[in-house]
C-alpha positions, 0 to 999 in steps of 0.5 A: 620651435618657433612661434611662427610654426603655430600650435602644436597638434598631435597626429592622428593616432597619438593620444592626446594627453590632458592633465587631469587635476589630482582630485579628480585623480582620487576620486577615480582611483576611489571609484575604482577601488569601490568598484573592486569591493563591490564586484567581489561583494557581488561574487560572494552573493552569487555564490550563496545564491547558487547554494540556495538554489542547490539547497532548494533543489536538494529540498525539493528532491527530498520533498518528492521522496516524502511524498512517494513515501507518503503515498507508499505508507497510504498503500500499506495501510489500506492493505493492512485494513484490508487484511484486517477485514478479510481476517475478521471475514475469515473468522466469521466463516470458521465460526460458521463453520464450526457452528455448522459442524456442531449442528451436523453432529446433533443431526447425526446423533438425532438421526442415530437415535431415530434409527435405533427407535425405528428399528425397536419399533420395528422389532416390536412389531415383527419380533425379529431378532435384535442381533440380527437387526443390529448387523443389519443396522451396523452394515447400513451405518457403515454405508451412510458413513461412506455415503456422509464421507463422499459427500464431504468431500464433494462439499469441500471441492464444491468449496474450494471453487472459484464461484464459491469464493467469489460469492461468499460475501454475498452468503455473508450479507444474506445470513447477516440480514435474515 
């Protein structure tokens, strides 16, 4: 080349090459290495973050399940309490029934004694024969037994109605206030 031609200019499509000092190249190489290390650290941290996110979601699912189980346990506890209250009320009703049966038995015994007293008084007034009256009294007693059985069945049927069961708490309250 001659000096007359002037400086050489690269073509528009050719890259211009500059001489890069060695210190800049070394620093560039070091920066690229640090970038690789930082990118690897970033990926590691992103992986840990994804893992922590998955753990958090699982913990939330477990928490929701435990909350549901707690609500179920509360419902069961409430039902057990209601059952216990119903059992106490049932025991009270059974005691009331037993007391009523005892009172009925005492009343029947008293009734029978009064009938015997009345029978003896009538015999004394009329001078009738005892065997005939006793026979008459046995028939009457049998009729009364049948009537009592009939009334007992009717009472039991009445007690098994819905209205009787619904008003049971009111009767209990009334008995307690009397």
